[in-house]
Every structure is written in structure tokens, then in C-alpha cells.
C-alpha positions in Angstrom: 16.4 128.7 -4.9 19.4 126.5 -5.3 18.5 125.4 -1.7 14.5 124.8 -2.8 17.0 122.4 -5.1 18.7 120.4 -3.2 15.4 120.0 -0.4 13.5 118.6 -4.3 16.3 115.9 -4.8 16.2 115.1 -1.1 12.7 114.4 -1.5 12.9 112.0 -4.8 16.1 109.8 -3.3 14.0 109.7 0.1 11.0 108.2 -2.3 13.1 106.0 -4.0 15.0 104.2 -1.4 11.2 103.9 0.8 9.7 102.3 -2.7 13.1 99.9 -2.6 12.3 98.6 0.8 8.9 98.0 0.6 9.9 95.8 -2.4 12.2 93.4 -0.4 10.0 93.2 2.1 7.2 90.5 0.2 6.8 87.1 2.2 5.1 83.7 1.0 3.7 81.2 3.4 3.6 77.0 2.5 1.7 74.8 4.8 2.2 70.6 4.0 0.2 68.5 5.1 1.3 64.5 5.5 -1.5 61.6 5.3 -0.9 58.8 5.8 2.1 56.9 7.7 5.0 59.0 6.0 7.3 62.2 6.7 7.9 65.1 4.1 11.4 67.1 4.5 12.0 70.3 3.2 14.5 72.9 4.0 11.9 74.6 7.0 9.9 71.5 6.7 9.8 68.2 9.0 6.6 66.9 8.9 4.8 63.8 9.7 5.2 60.7 11.4 4.7 62.7 14.9 7.3 65.7 13.4 4.8 69.2 13.0 6.9 71.5 11.8 5.0 72.1 8.2 4.9 74.9 7.6 7.7 77.4 6.4 7.7 81.4 6.3 10.1 83.0 3.0 10.6 87.5 2.8 11.8 88.1 -0.3 12.2 91.3 -3.3 9.2 90.8 -5.6 10.9 92.5 -7.8 12.2 88.6 -8.9 10.5 85.5 -8.9 9.4 83.6 -5.6 11.6 81.2 -4.4 10.6 77.4 -4.8 10.5 74.9 -2.1 11.0 71.2 -3.5 9.6 68.4 -1.0 10.9 65.1 -0.6 9.4 62.0 1.5 11.3 61.2 4.2 11.3 58.3 6.6 8.8 56.8 5.4 7.3 53.5 6.9 8.3 49.9 5.6 5.9 49.0 3.0 4.2 52.7 2.6 5.2 55.0 -0.4 3.8 58.1 -1.3 1.3 57.7 -4.4 -0.4 61.2 -4.8 0.0 64.5 -4.1 -2.1 68.3 -4.5 -0.7 71.5 -4.9 2.4 70.9 -6.8 3.5 73.2 -9.3 5.1 70.6 -10.9 6.3 67.0 -10.3 8.9 65.3 -11.5 8.8 62.1 -9.9 6.4 61.5 -7.5 9.7 61.8 -4.6 10.0 65.7 -5.9 7.0 68.0 -5.0 8.0 71.2 -6.5 6.3 74.6 -5.3 6.9 78.4 -5.5 5.6 80.3 -2.2 3.2 82.6 -2.6 3.4 86.6 -2.9 0.7 86.6 -0.3 -0.9 84.3 1.9 -0.4 80.0 2.8 0.0 77.7 -0.1 -1.2 74.7 1.5 0.5 71.1 -0.3 -0.9 68.0 0.7 0.6 64.2 0.2 -1.0 61.0 0.4 0.8 58.0 1.6 -0.2 54.8 1.3 0.5 51.0 2.3 2.0 49.5 -0.9 3.9 46.0 -0.1 1.5 42.9 -0.5 1.1 40.7 2.0 3.2 37.2 1.6 1.2 34.4 0.8 2.8 30.7 1.1 1.4 27.2 1.0 3.5 25.1 3.4 1.4 21.9 3.3 -1.8 20.2 1.9 -3.2 16.6 0.9 -1.1 14.6 -1.5 -4.8 14.0 -3.4 -7.9 15.2 -3.1 -11.1 13.9 -2.7 -14.2 15.6 -1.7 -11.9 17.9 0.7 -8.8 18.9 0.4 -6.8 20.3 3.8 -4.2 23.2 3.0 -2.0 24.4 5.5 -0.6 28.3 4.4 1.3 30.8 6.0 1.4 34.8 5.0 2.3 37.7 6.3 1.7 41.6 5.8 3.4 45.0 6.8 0.8 45.8 8.2 -2.1 43.2 8.8 -3.2 40.7 6.3 -7.4 40.9 6.1 -8.4 38.4 3.2 -7.3 35.0 1.6 -8.7 33.6 -1.1 -8.2 29.9 -1.9 -8.0 28.3 -5.8 -8.5 25.7 -7.7 -7.8 26.0 -11.0 -8.2 29.8 -10.4 -12.2 29.6 -9.3 -12.3 30.2 -6.1 -13.7 27.9 -3.9 -13.0 29.1 -0.2 -12.8 33.3 1.4 -11.5 33.5 5.0 -10.9 36.6 6.8 -9.6 35.7 9.8 -7.8 32.4 11.6 -5.1 32.0 8.7 -3.2 29.1 9.2 -4.9 26.0 7.9 -8.3 25.8 5.3 -10.4 22.5 4.5 -11.2 23.1 0.7 -15.0 21.8 -0.5 -13.6 20.2 -4.1 -16.3 17.9 -4.1 -17.9 19.7 -7.7 -13.5 19.4 -8.9 -13.5 17.0 -12.1 -11.5 14.1 -11.5 -8.2 14.4 -13.0 -5.1 17.0 -12.1 -6.1 20.4 -10.2 -3.9 23.5 -9.4 -4.4 25.3 -5.9 -2.5 28.6 -4.8 -3.7 31.0 -2.6 -4.4 35.1 -2.2 -4.1 37.5 0.3 -4.7 40.8 0.6 -4.1 44.2 2.9 -6.6 46.5 3.9 -5.3 48.6 0.5 -6.0 45.8 -1.6 -3.1 45.0 -1.9 -2.5 41.4 -3.2 0.3 38.6 -2.8 0.2 35.5 -4.6 1.6 31.8 -3.4 3.7 29.3 -6.0 1.0 27.0 -7.6 0.8 23.2 -7.1 -1.0 20.7 -9.0 -2.7 18.1 -7.1 -5.3 15.1 -8.4 -8.2 14.3 -7.7 -10.0 11.7 -7.6 -13.4 11.0 -6.7 -14.0 7.5 -7.6 -13.9 5.0 -4.9 -11.9 1.8 -4.5 -13.5 -1.7 -4.7 -12.7 -4.8 -3.0 -14.2 -8.1 -3.4 -14.3 -11.8 -1.3 -12.7 -14.8 -3.0 -15.5 -17.8 -2.8 -18.1 -16.1 0.0 -19.8 -18.2 1.9 -23.7 -17.8 1.4 -24.7 -20.1 4.4 -22.9 -22.0 6.9 -23.0 -24.6 9.7 -19.5 -23.2 11.3 -19.1 -22.0 14.9 -17.4 -18.8 13.0 -18.2 -17.5 10.0 -14.8 -16.5 7.6 -14.4 -14.7 4.3 -11.1 -13.9 2.4 -10.8 -11.2 0.0 -8.4 -10.5 -3.5 -5.9 -9.1 -4.0 -7.1 -5.5 -3.4 -6.8 -2.8 -5.6 -3.4 -0.4 -5.8 -5.8 2.3 -5.4 -7.3 0.2 -1.9 -5.9 2.3 1.2 -7.4 0.2 3.7 -10.7 -2.1 4.7 -12.7 -2.5 7.7 -15.3 -5.0 8.6 -18.3 -6.4 10.5 -19.8 -9.7 10.9 -23.2 -8.5 12.3 -27.0 -9.9 12.3 -29.6 -8.4 9.7 -30.7 -5.0 11.3 -27.8 -4.5 13.8 -25.0 -2.5 13.2 -21.6 -3.5 14.8 -18.2 -1.9 15.1 -15.8 -2.3 12.3 -12.3 -3.2 12.5 -9.7 -3.6 9.8 -9.3 -6.5 7.5 -8.8 -7.2 4.2 -4.9 -8.5 5.1 -3.7 -12.0 3.4 -5.5 -13.5 6.3 -9.4 -14.5 6.1 -11.2 -12.1 8.3 -13.9 -14.0 11.4 -16.0 -13.9 13.5 -18.2 -16.0 15.9 -22.1 -16.1 14.9 -23.6 -18.0 18.0 -27.5 -18.2 16.8 -28.4 -19.6 13.8 -30.8 -17.0 11.4 -29.7 -14.0 8.8 -26.2 -12.6 8.7 -24.2 -10.1 6.9 -20.7 -9.1 6.7 -20.3 -5.1 6.0 -17.0 -4.0 4.8 -15.9 -0.5 3.8 -12.9 -0.3 0.9 -11.2 3.5 1.5 -8.3 5.3 -0.7 -6.4 7.8 0.7 -8.5 10.7 0.0 -11.3 9.3 1.9 -13.4 7.7 -0.7 -15.8 4.7 0.4 -17.3 1.6 -1.3 -19.8 0.1 1.3 -20.7 -3.4 0.4 -22.9 -6.1 2.1 -22.5 -9.8 1.7 -25.7 -11.8 3.7 -25.4 -14.7 4.6 -26.8 -17.5 7.0 -26.2 -19.1 9.3 -27.7 -22.9 9.5 -27.1 -25.9 12.1 -30.5 -28.0 11.5 -30.4 -31.0 9.3 -32.5 -31.1 6.7 -35.8 -33.1 7.2 -36.1 -36.9 4.9 -38.2 -39.5 4.5 -38.9 -42.5 2.4 -42.5 -42.0 0.6 -42.4 -45.2 -1.6 -40.4 -48.7 -2.3 -39.7 -51.6 -0.3 -39.6 -51.6 3.0 -35.9 -52.1 4.9 -35.1 -55.4 5.0 -38.0 -57.0 2.4 -37.8 -59.2 0.2 -38.9 -58.1 -3.7 -39.0 -60.2 -6.7 -35.8 -59.3 -9.3 -36.5 -56.7 -11.6 -36.8 -53.0 -11.3 -36.7 -51.3 -7.4 -37.8 -48.0 -7.5 -37.9 -45.9 -4.1 -39.5 -42.5 -3.7 -38.7 -39.7 -0.7 -39.6 -36.2 0.6 -36.4 -34.0 2.1 -37.6 -30.1 2.9 -35.2 -27.4 4.2 -34.7 -23.7 4.5 -32.0 -24.3 1.9 -31.2 -25.2 -1.5 -30.2 -29.1 -1.7 -27.8 -31.3 -3.2 -28.5 -35.4 -3.6 -26.3 -38.3 -3.8 -27.5 -41.7 -4.2 -25.6 -44.9 -3.9 -26.8 -48.4 -5.0 -25.2 -51.3 -2.8 -21.9 -48.4 -2.2 -21.1 -48.1 -5.3 -20.2 -44.9 -7.6 -22.5 -41.9 -6.1 -24.5 -40.2 -8.8 -27.3 -36.8 -8.6 -30.9 -38.2 -7.5 -34.1 -35.8 -6.7 -36.7 -37.4 -5.0 -36.4 -40.9 -7.1 -34.1 -43.5 -7.4 -34.4 -46.8 -9.3 -32.4 -50.0 -10.2 -33.0 -53.2 -11.6 -31.7 -55.7 -9.4 -30.3 -59.1 -9.5 -30.7 -61.7 -6.7 -29.2 -61.3 -3.3 -29.0 -58.6 -1.0 -29.4 -54.7 -1.8 -28.4 -51.3 -0.7 -30.1 -47.9 -1.4 -27.7 -44.7 0.6 -29.5 -41.3 0.3 -27.3 -38.0 1.4 -29.3 -35.0 1.3 -27.0 -31.9 2.1 -28.1 -28.3 2.4 -26.2 -25.4 1.3 -25.1 -25.0 4.6 -23.5 -28.1 5.3 -26.0 -29.9 7.3 -26.5 -33.8 6.2 -29.0 -36.3 6.4 -28.6 -39.8 5.5 -31.7 -42.0 4.1 -30.6 -46.3 4.1 -33.0 -48.8 2.8 -32.0 -52.5 1.8 -34.1 -55.3 0.4 -33.2 -59.4 -0.6 -33.9 -60.0 -4.0 -35.1 -63.5 -4.3 -34.2 -66.3 -6.3 -36.6 -67.0 -9.6 -39.0 -69.5 -9.3 -38.3 -73.2 -10.7 -41.7 -74.5 -12.2 -40.4 -78.0 -11.7 -41.6 -80.7 -14.4 -45.0 -80.5 -16.0 -47.3 -82.1 -14.1 -49.5 -82.8 -16.6 -47.3 -83.9 -20.0 -48.3 -84.1 -23.4 -49.7 -87.9 -24.1 -49.4 -87.1 -27.8 -45.9 -85.7 -28.1 -44.6 -84.1 -31.6 -43.8 -88.0 -33.0 -40.8 -86.1 -35.1 -39.4 -83.1 -33.1 -36.4 -81.4 -34.0 -34.1 -83.1 -32.2 -32.1 -79.9 -32.1 -33.8 -76.9 -32.2 -32.1 -73.3 -32.1 -33.2 -71.8 -29.0 -31.2 -68.5 -29.5 -32.5 -64.6 -30.0 -30.9 -62.7 -32.1 -33.5 -60.5 -32.7 -33.0 -57.3 -31.2 -36.3 -56.2 -29.2 -38.1 -53.3 -30.6 -37.8 -49.9 -29.4 -40.4 -46.7 -29.5 -40.5 -43.7 -27.5 -43.4 -41.4 -27.3 -43.4 -37.3 -26.1 -46.2 -36.4 -24.1 -47.5 -32.7 -24.5 -45.6 -30.5 -21.8 -44.2 -26.8 -21.6 -40.7 -25.8 -20.9 -41.0 -24.5 -17.2 -43.1 -28.4 -16.5 -39.0 -29.4 -17.4 -38.1 -28.1 -13.8 -40.0 -30.6 -11.9 -39.5 -33.5 -14.5 -39.5 -34.5 -18.2 -42.8 -37.5 -19.4 -41.9 -39.9 -21.9 -43.9 -43.3 -22.5 -41.3 -46.4 -24.2 -43.1 -49.0 -25.3 -40.5 -52.4 -26.1 -42.6 -55.3 -27.7 -40.8 -57.9 -25.2 -38.9 -58.0 -21.8 -36.4 -55.1 -21.7 -33.8 -52.7 -19.8 -32.2 -49.7 -20.3 -31.5 -46.2 -20.2 -33.0 -43.4 -21.8 -31.1 -40.3 -22.6 -32.7 -36.6 -23.3 -30.8 -34.1 -24.5 -31.1 -29.8 -25.5 -30.0 -27.0 -26.0 -28.3 -24.6 -23.8 -26.8 -27.4 -21.4 -29.9 -29.3 -21.0 -29.9 -32.9 -20.0 -32.2 -36.3 -18.5 -31.7 -39.3 -17.9 -33.6 -42.4 -16.3 -33.5 -45.9 -16.8 -36.3 -48.4 -17.2 -37.1 -51.5 -16.8 -40.2 -53.6 -18.4 -40.2 -57.2 -17.2 -42.4 -58.2 -20.7 -43.9 -56.0 -23.5 -45.7 -53.3 -22.9 -45.1 -49.4 -22.1 -43.2 -47.9 -19.1 -44.1 -44.4 -18.0 -41.0 -42.5 -17.2 -40.1 -39.1 -15.0 -36.7 -38.2 -16.1 -36.1 -35.4 -13.3 -33.7 -32.7 -13.8 -30.2 -31.9 -11.6 -30.2 -29.2 -9.5 -27.9 -27.3 -12.6 -30.0 -28.6 -15.1 -33.3 -26.6 -13.2 -31.3 -23.7 -12.6 -30.8 -23.8 -17.1 -34.8 -24.4 -17.3 -36.3 -22.0 -15.2 -33.7 -19.2 -17.4 -35.4 -20.6 -21.3 -38.6 -19.6 -19.0 -38.4 -17.0 -18.4 -36.1 -15.2 -21.6 -37.6 -16.9 -24.3 -40.6 -17.1 -25.9 -39.7 -20.1 -28.2 -39.8 -23.8 -28.1 -37.4 -26.1 -26.6 -35.9 -28.8 -29.1 -35.1 -31.3 -27.5 -33.5 -34.8 -28.9 -34.2 -38.4 -26.7 -32.3 -41.8 -27.6 -33.8 -45.1 -26.1 -30.8 -48.0 -25.6 -32.6 -51.0 -24.2 -31.8 -54.8 -24.0 -33.5 -58.3 -23.8 -32.8 -60.8 -21.9 -30.7 -62.6 -24.9 -28.3 -59.1 -24.8 -29.9 -57.8 -28.0 -30.0 -53.8 -28.1 -32.6 -52.1 -29.4 -32.6 -48.3 -29.9 -34.6 -45.7 -30.5 -34.8 -41.9 -31.8 -37.6 -38.8 -30.9 -37.2 -35.8 -31.6 -39.9 -33.2 -29.4 -40.0 -30.0 -28.5 -41.6 -28.8 -24.9 -44.0 -25.4 -26.0 -43.1 -21.7 -23.9 
């Protein structure tokens, strides 16, 4: 009986020892998987980046708690960082994943490494101002690779590049004038973004202005020369070409203080083309036409005494015709005296002796034609003694008759009906005088309208006048005729002298209809 009890006790002790041995043999495994450019380190773990020790197995007594493994990122590639975990029991920080071993089987922990470094972006150069374009030089870099660069003006993307980073030309034609802010943004494959510093740039879309100083419109010279007025500060340069109309010649720098000139070998229509540009490329193109004319006007006398003829005392009047492709001016002088404007006619009351008329017709290019006529005014005829005297004269004549004429002539002006537009050719008037008289008639109106002419009446009667306007007055009359629907008020004044020197005057106000 005693022997049995000992055996039973031994069996119980053996069973207890067996159970204790079984509890101490619990074994668990943790497997680590690292994604991306990073490594994980823990006791028994050296995983990622080419290291393959990614599993750790632990045996423990399951009567106590399961052991815990702490995983730490280690040896991460520059610019990369762990961004998330999967399978951790606790995560005190992104760099500390704590996980308990399983009582059986394998437990897997995942770690995710990503590129977290933003690219660097630097604007190394740019245009000092922008017009329709802006040129930019840049430098970008990244720990991996830059995949995209955005160019922003006033925080709006105006251009995107996905390669060939280094320079770019931006379209700024729609950017308002004024100051604009330029910057760039660089991205990598993980959409990390780096932004450059901002730069303020003036934007200018207004082309500069360059103008000529009194440019010629016609010339007869071998070369045509043009001078510019003082250039505005925003003019960066000017290019010129003198060419025939319809042709395109090479442009040359011009616009400095010296006149720009080129040969114009042939007559015809020519033009000066000049382009003014500013520093951002805005350009103003101007075309100034001019005529090369080396042919003098054609002119000839149409009426009046022949050259070298003798004429009776009194009014001598000439008329002539003149034609030219350009506007002409006509100047006259009697007896080499002072010149005066004349337009197709000239008249003068001449005294006894030789006289001359000179007419010089000059076109806009400077070509001139001269007409001359000479006449000799004969002496008045002396009637001599009376061939048939009165046989019975007044028996008591006045011994001292008063023959002095102190009575001024009676002068009257008469205006004919005429329209404003007709005044461009001539103003028609009639002048009546009750005796022989001569003098001047002046007609004036508003806006600088003025006509003048001379009158000569060898005896009492009516003189018909055609007062021709100067070129300047013709232009003014033309403007009035085009722009005004009202009649033009005019005032005529006549001042005529008789042979005794008495002066008679007359004034007339009248209107030319529109």
C-alpha cells in the first residue's frame, strides 16, 4: 500500500513537470514588409534596402504575456520618410511601431516609405519687363526627379513644362499692363511641390511713338532726308527704309540726331517706312508717302499784250495757265519790285515808259517755271491847237477860272449772286465809278477769308472784277463749304482815286450762299 502511494505521487509530479514544460514552449513569429526606399530595424530584424532579415521568431512561456517587438525606421534614403504603418498594436510616433508576437502563426507588419522631400525651384533670370512675351531662366532639382514645372503670373498658371527644364518663353499678351508677379512651382512624382521666390515685373503692351520733324512730301533732290523729333524715353530703337511704293526694302537703324537719307534715283511715288520699338518688343510701324518730281510746271501766257509791245496808258492785265501734278504757288512782281501772290492773273495801271511782269510758278517739290513779259506804255497824245476855233468866243470870259477838282468820285459796289463753293475759283463783284478812277478793292469774311484786287476805269462806267483767292484762302473756303450749311457773310470795301487825287470809298455787306 505504501509502495502504491509513492508511485501515485511520482506520477503526479511527472504530470506537473510535463505540463510546465509544455507551457514554456510557446512560439510566435513577426514578419516585416517594407515598401519604398527605407529600412526597418529591430532585435533580429534588418529589413529593406537590400537587407532580407525580415522575420523574427520568439519562444516564450505562454503563462506570461507575449513579448513585444519595437520597429524603427533606419537607413532611410535621403528625402524619403515613413508615412504609414499597417499591423502595429500601438504607434507612439511614426518612427516607433510596437507589435506583440502571436501565440501561434505569423504576424505581418507593413511599413510604407515615400519620397517626402519637395523639389527646389529658383528663377535665375528673366526679362526686365514684359510685352507680349516674357523670357525666364530657371533651375530646379529634387532628391529623385522633377516631373513638372508650372509658371505663374499673378498666381495664374500660364505655362506648364514636363521636361527640358532650364528656360521658357511665356505668353503675356493677355496680362494687363502694370506690375505683374512671376514665380514657378516644381513637382516630383509624389506631388511634392517646391515654390520659387516671387519677382515683380512691369508689363507694357503700348507701342512707343516716333514722329518726323517737318517731313517733306515732295522733293526734286537726288536723295530724300528725314529727321526725327526728339524720341520718347520708351523708344528703344528705330529702323527705317526709303523705298518705292509697293516694294519692301531692308530696314536700317535710324532715329538718332542725324537725318536719315537714301538715294531716290527716279521720279514717282516713294515712302519712308519706320518702325519704333521699345525694350519689350512693342512696335509702331509708320509709313510716310512722298513724291519725287524733277519736272517743272508747264505754264504759258493766255492773254495780255505781246512781249515787247507798246500799249496805251491805263490798266494792263495778263492771264496765264499752269499745270503740274503737284500743288503750285505763284508769285508775281511788276518792274522787279516786291512780289505778291497771284493765281492765273495779274493787272496793273502803268505809267508812261517800259514795264515788265515776272511770274514764278513753283511746285511742291521745288521745281520752278518763270514767265516774263515786257511792254512800253506810250506817252499820252497831245491834241495840239484847236483846228476850228470858235469865231465868236465869250466876250467876257472868266479871267481866272477855277479848274481845280476837289470832288471825290462816287463809288458803288455791286455783289453778284454766288455760292461759297464757287469762291474757291473767284469772287465776282462790280464796281461803278462816275468818272475815271483807279484803286483797290478788299473783301474779308470770318475764319481768315480775304480777297483783294485792283480796279482801273479810264472813264465813268462799271468794272467787272474777279478776285482770285490765294492757296491758303482756297483751303479755308473748301473747309467752310464742306462743313457749314449757313451762308458766308462778307464785307467789301473799295477805295478809288480820280485823276485829281480825290478818293471815293464804298462799303458793301453781302452773303455767299451755302
